[in-house]
Each structure stands twice: as structure tokens, then as C-alpha cells.
N, C-alpha and C positions, 0 to 999 in steps of 0.2 A: 483213241479213245479209250479201247480196252485195254494199253497199257494202264494209263491213267485208273483205269478202277479197278484194275487187280491191285495197284499201289494201296488203290481205298482200303480194299478189301484186305490187306495186310494189314495195314497201323489199325483197320480198325479190330481186326484178330487180337493183334496183340496188345490193343488198349484193353481188348474184354479178357484178356488173360490175366493183366497186369492187374485186372479190375479182381480178379476171381483169385486169385492167387493171395492180394491182397486181404481180401477177406478171408480168406480160406485160412491166415496166419493167426489170425486171432480167434481162430474158429477150434475147439477142438472134441469138439460133439460128437465128428460124424462116426456115426455106424452107434451113439448112443441111445440107448432104450431106457423110460423112466425106470426107476430102479427103488427095491424098500433099503434102506438103511438106518443100521440100530447106532443113533449115534449117540454119544457118550466122550469123556474125559477127564481133567480138575485145568481147574484156576486157581492157578502160583503165583503169586507175590512171595515171600507166605503164600500157607494157603491161604484161600478164602471162607469164610464160615458159614459155617449150617445156615440154608434160608435165603442166601443173597442170590437172583434169579439171575439166571439167562438167557439171552435170546441170539433164535435161529434162524437168520433169513435167507433165501437161495438166490443164488444168482445165476445170471444168463453168462453167452461165452466172453461176452465182453465187463463183464464183471456188476453189470447194472441189478438193482432190485429187479426178481419177477412179480413181487408185492406179494406174494405167499411172507406168514412167517409164524412161526414156533418161537416157547417158553414151555419153560425147566424152572428149577431152582437146585443147588446145590444141598445135599444129602448127609453132607456130613461136617466136619473139622476139617477133613483134609481137600476139600474141595472138589470133590467126589461130584458128576453132572450125568446126566441121561436122558435125551430125548426120547428114547425107546422107538421104533421101526417106525419110518415113514418113508411115505414112497413121495421119489423127490423129481420133477422132470431133468431136473440140473444137475450135478455131481459136485457142481461150487454152489460153499454157503462163505456169510460173515458169520462168525460166531463173537459176543458180546456180553462182555462183563461187570458190573457194576458194585460193589460191597466194601466190606471191611476185610481185612485181611492180618495175618500175623508177617510183624517184620522184627527178621531177624537181627538186624541189629539191637534194635532198644532191647533185643527177645518181649516184648509184650501187644499186644491186640494193638491195630492203628486207633486210633479217634477219629479220622475219617478216614472217607471211602477214597478208592481208586478206581476207574476203568480199564477193561485191556479189552484187545479187540483179539482178531485173529481169523488170516481166510485159509481156504483150505479144500481138494481137491479130493471128496469122499472116495473118490476109486480106486484114490494108494492107501490110505486108513480110514475108517470111521471110527478113530478115536485120534482125537484134538485136544492139547490141551492149550492153556488159555493164560503167556506169560509175559515176560517183559521180552524175551525175544522174539516171540510173534507177532505182539505189539508191532516192535521198534518194524518188522517186517512185514507188513500187514497194510501200511499206507502205501510205504516202497512199491510194492505188487500191485497196489491199486492204479498208481503214478503210470510204470510201468506198461501195462494193457491200453489208461486209457489215452496217453499223450506217447507213446514209441511205436504203441499199434502190436506190442507184440504178446504171443499166446500166454497163456497161463503158465504153462508147463515154463516155458521162458523164461517168463518176468520171474515165477516161480524160485527158480534155480538161480538167474541172475541174487536176485532179493537176500537169496540164502547166504551162500558165499559171501557176499557185502558183509552184510548185515556183523556176519561173524571177522571177517578180517579185519572188522572197523578196532574191533576190543582185540586183537594177535590171537586168535583162537578157529582160524580158517581150519586146521586138522580136523576138529568137530562137523566141518560141512557137511556130511555124508548122512549124519542123522539130521532130517530138517526141526527147528526149533519145536515145529509145532507138536513134535513128542519129544521134549525133554521135562523133564519131570526129573523135583528136588532129591525123592524116594528114590529114585533109582540107584544112589550109590555110584552112577559111573563118573567117568570123565567130562561126559554130558550135562549132568549134575552138579556139577561143583561147579563145571563156566554158568553155567545158567542163576548159581549162586553167587557168584565174582562179582556176574553185569550187575544181579538183583542191585545186591550190598552196594556196590558205588552209583547210583540210584539211588537211591536213600538213605546216605549217610550225613547225617547231621542237617537234616534239613525234616522242616516240619510236611504236615499232609500237605497241607497245599501248595505246601515250596516242590511235591514231590511230582505234583497233580502239574503243574506249570513247569516242570523242567521236562518230564516226562512227554509235553505236548513239544517242548524246545525243541528235544530228541527226533522226536518222529515228523515235524516240520524239513528238519535240516536233512535229516537223512529221505527222506524221501524225493527231496532233489535231488540229489546227485550219487546215491547211496556212500552218503559216508558226510563227517560231521563239520563244523568254522574251524579254523583253528584258533577262537578263542573258545568254543568248548572241550577241543581236544586237551587244552590248556590244562581247563578245571577239571577233566575227568583226570587227567595226570596226578595234579595235587590232590580229591581226593581220594586217588588211590595209596599215595605215600601215607595219608593221613591216617588212612584204614590199614595200610599191614599190621599195627599191633595187636587191630582186633579182632583180625580176623583165626583167631583159635577159639573164642569167643561166639563171634558168627558160627561158627559148628556147633557149637556147644550151646545152643540158646534154640538153632532144633531140632538136636536132637534131643536136648529135652521138651521141647513141644511137642513130638509125636511118641514118645515116649509116656508121656501125659492122656496120649489118645491111646494107649496100650501096642505101639507099635515102632521096633526096633529099626533107625535107621542110619548109615552109613554115611559118613561125609569125609571125600576125600581131603590131603592138604589143600586149603585156597591156595595158599602162597605162589602154587606154579599156575594159576590158572590168571595170570595178568604180566600183559607186557611190560617189565620193568624196563628194559634197560629201551626199550620203545624202538627197537630195532622190525615191530611189526608180528613178531611170535610170541606169544604167552608161551612162561616155563621153559623157556631154551637159556636162563639166567645162572638158575638154581640147581646145583648138585641132586639127583635122584636121590633119595634119604638109602636105600639102596645100593650105589655106590658115589660116597664122599670123597672128595676130594683127598686125594696124601700125593708124600714124598717118598719120592726111595730111601731117600734117609731123612729124620728131622735134625739132629747133630750134627755139625762139625767142628774138632777142634782145632783149633790152627794154630801151628809154633808164630812163636815172637819171628820169624822171617816171614808171614807171609804165603797168597801162597794159590794158585786155581782150583774153583772146585766147578762140577757141574754136577747138576743134580735133579732127577726125570720127576715130573709132574706128572703124577694120574689122576687124568679128569676126562669127564666127558661133555662141557661147556668151557666157552671161553674162561677165564682166570686171568688175573690183571696183578702188576706190580704195584701200580697206585690207584689209589680208592676210586672208581667210577665217577665222573659226575656232570648230570644229565643236565644243557640249558632249559630254565625253564624251572630247573624242581625246587633251587634254592635247599637240599636236604641236607649235605653232607657239608661239615666246616672243614677245610684239609689245613689251614692254622698249625701252622707250628710255633709259632711265640707263645710266651705263657700269658694269657689273658689280655691278648692286644699288648704284649710289652715286651721289650727287646732289654734282655736284662742286664746283659756284656756288651762289654765297649767294639765297637765296628774297628776290627784289625788287632784287640789285644787278646787276642787266643783264646783259645776254646776247652769247651769242659774234654777233657782224655776221653778217647770214645775211639773204636773200629774203626781204619780207612778202608770203604774198601767199596766196590763199585759194581754193579747188578744188572741182570737182561733175561729177560724174557721172551725166549725165541721157540718157537714148536715144542712147545712144553718140554724144554728142558731150561731148568735155570740154573743159569752161567755168575760166578761170581767170586773176583777179585779182590784179594784181601792185600795191603799192601804192610810191610812190615810196623810191627810195633811201637808208638811213640811213649807210652806209658808205662810208668815202671808199677802198676797196680793189673793183675789182671784183668781181663774185661769182658759184655758180652752183649749181644745185640740181635733181635730178632727181627728178620725179616719177613712180615706178611704177604698175603699171599690171600687176594680177592674177588671177590663173584661179581657179577654184572648188578647185584642189587647194592654192592658194597660191605656184603658183608664177609671178618674175617673166617676163608675156607683152610688153611694149612700156613704154621710158618715155620720157619727155619730159625734154629738158633746157631749163632755161632759166637765158642767162646776162644778167645786168641786169649796166647803166653805171652807176662810182660817182658818186659825191656831192662831190666835193673842199668841201666847208663843210657836209658833217655834223659835226653832233656825237660827240664820242669819247669812248663810255661804256665803263670799263674794266668787269671783274662782278671783286667777289671772291669769294674761297672762301669756303664752307662748310665746316661740320666734313670732312667726309668728304674734302674737299680738300684740308683741312689735315694732314689725318690721311696722306691720299695721300703729298705732297711733304715732311712730314715721314721717312715712311717710307724714301720712295727719299734719300732726302738723308742716315739713317743708315747705309742698306745702304752707299752708295757713299763715305762715311767709312770707313768700317770697310774696305772693299776698297783705297783708297786708304792707308791707315796699313799695314794690314799691308802690303802691294806695299814703302811705304819699308822699316819696320822688316826683310824681309828681304833688299830691296836692302842698307840697312848691312851686315848682316851677312854677305853674300855677299864684298862688297869690302873688308870686312874694318877699315871703320871700326869696329864694334863686332864684338869678337872670339868665336866661338861655333863650341869646334871640333867639335861637334857637325851644321853646317850648311857643308855644300864639295860640292864638285861630284862624281859629276855628284848632280844633284837628281832624285827621284823623282817624277810628277805628283800623284806618292799625297800625299805628302808632308804634314803636316794644314795646314803657312802655308798656302802652295802652293790648296792646295784648300780651304781655308775664303775666300780673298780671292776663287776663284774663286767659288763658292759668294754670296758679295757683292754682287759683280761682278754678276751675272747676275739678283740678285735687283733689285739699281738697273733693270736693262735688261727688267722684266719690268714694274717700278712703271711706264717711263715708254710704253712699249708698251697699257698700262689708259689 
């Protein structure tokens, strides 16, 4: 009987310890006493405009609302707010704002409003910024605490890493996204602008709200986005590429109008272009561009083997990278989709070489010249975005005794030449007919000076002439 009682006591004790441990894992308030916090910060999408209302709701250790609520307003067009000193029974708060904002992609104020949230432990810092990243992190933290029983600290650390990792920006995770600000001129500022621009791009205010809600819901579930959403983000990223310098200028101009100088880093380094999970490692730093040990090689008629060292801090490639699903690059080598020369009939004389890139050494083997006129070729090197970052130029001396192989036109080549000749013949015929009529060799009362350029014969002559020129250009 005593043995049974002892076992029961042990079981109950273990159970109570487990319950206490479970409760305490979600309770970061041990030893906390009510504290005055001077809460303030900024609301930035671009910055929210003056007069926007912002609400602060204290939360308990389970991140449930305590019933208290405080309201303030943004005091300037930089999105600045303050609640003053508030005595809070818990250091956890939810901050919410909904208002008009500066759209850094269009360079204009929004025509609709946007709601942003943040959740914070004021013991870490009483300055809290609301932005796109804080908004995405907010619901994830709430889910991790409510569904997974994590403490705020555990949930916040996990969501912090997840939200930046999703965009390839994990190396900036040491700074809480609640403290990111687009005005700081730091890497974190550029990362925030990059993510914000992705969400704004090519969307109306209503679509932005809908899209941000979708992103928040997906991210809150498992700290990631669906494959469909990831593909959409990548498509938006490549479409946004050419607009990044203008986005930076839009931000700087907006703050200049408010009397403040803001620096914006080169935004191209804050996107994960090659999809390897790390932003910025596809492109060489501005202060350390890719270079070759030599850029020009003169090759004798007999050919030769050459090795050139590539100085680079990022991966480089001999072929333009193509990323599945992005449809960004066209690697076609045909002309307008046509094969001009007949297969097997010879080719235009050129340098015959092979190339290999290994351990940042470019090896080129050039065969003996098979042409009677000196030839040149350029071997490009590409970064992870497909930009040409260096070129090795080969020039090979001619072989005066080389066999001359004349390539024959293929079906498309014959069609191209025929179309050119037809357009040219039509143009010449029209020009001759107009000349005869204008000089009265052929009498035509309707064709007399002054003749307007819109006259059908002149118009058709121009059309046929330019069609012929276009065929040559192809």
C-alpha cells in the first residue's frame, strides 16, 4: 500500500511540475513590477502622414489584451508618434495604425489607407516602429504564443529570423524589425525599403491591403509563404529591378521636401536574385568589381591554350544564368527565331575555341585559324543576375592558306533575302513611276507640285523602303 501511495505521489508531483513548467514557459513576467514607459516611434510604409491615429493596447504574458487602451496621433509627415509616459502592468503591447502613406514606388501619397501592426516587449526598447516587416512578424508571434505555447521571447526571436529569411535577408536579423527605419541609411533600412517596394509594386491601394493580408495569413501559419506566393514575389522582384534607382530617389526627394537629408543604399543588393536564400551575394560589391588578370589575348594563327585568373568575391558564370519560373532571359542564338544558313553547309568564319571556368580560373583553348581574315571574339562572364561583369577579348591572326567555305542560305535565309528584294523592288518601281509623272514624261494632272508626304504613292514608297531596311537590320 505504501509503495502504491509513493508511486501516486511521484506521478502527481511530476504532473504538477510539468504543469508549472508549461505555465512558466509562457510567462515572462516573473519579477516584473508596473513600470512607466515613454512609448514612441515611427509608422513607415513610406512614412504615414501627420494626423494618423495610432493605438496602443497592453497585453498579458499570453499576449491577450488586458482591456486597457491608449490613443495618440502621428505628429509629422515622417510618421513620428509618442504616447508619453504610461504606467503599464505588463511590458507587452500591441501597436496599430491605419492611415495614408507615402508610396515610394510611385513617388506619391496614397489615395487609400493601410493598416500596420507591431507587437513588442517594452523592456527591450520603448521605441517601436511600425512597418511592413513588423506587420508580417506580428501575427506570427501571436500564433507561436497562442498555438505553440512559446514565450514571447522565443516567439519573437523565431519570427524575427523567419520573416527576414523568407526574403533572403537573414543576415540582418540581429536587429529587431520593430527598430528598422527607412531614414537610418543602414543595411536594415535598405532591406525594409526592398520588402516594402515588393509589396507595393504594380498594385492599387485596395490590392496592397488584400495582398498584405494574404502574406500575413500565410506567414503566420508556418513562418513561410506558399509556392504560388513565392513565385509572385520573384516575378515582382525582376519587374522591379529597373525601377530601384527611381525608388531611392523618390524617398530622398520626399524627405528633402520635409527638410531632411536621407541616404539610401543601392537597393539591388537587398534582393535574392538567384533564389539561393541570401540576398546580395549575386552581385559584386561596388568597391570590388569583377576583373580579369588580363582582358585581351592575341592568339597566333596556330592557336594556343590560355589561363586567366578571375578576381571576384561572388560566383561568376560562362553562360547567363536562367532561373526556373522567372522567364527573364532569352538565351536564343538564332536571328529573330530563324536559322539563316542551311545546316551542314558551312558557317561564317570565326575563332574556334573551348572555354572552362573552374576555381576562378578561365581556361581557353583556341584551335588553329581556319579563316583568311583576322578575327576577334569576346567571351563574357556573368554574375548571378545575368549581368555581364567582365569580358575576355580574343584576337586571332589569319591563316592565308585556309580553305574558303561559303555557307548556303537555308529556307529562312532565302525567304529573308526574297522579302528584302521584293520590298526594295516595290520601292524602286514606285520611285521611278513618281519621277516619270512628276517630270511629265508620263502626263498625270493629279500628280503636280506641291505634293504632300501623305500622298499614297510617296507613303507606299517609304513603307517599302523601310521594310527593306528592316530586313537588312535583321
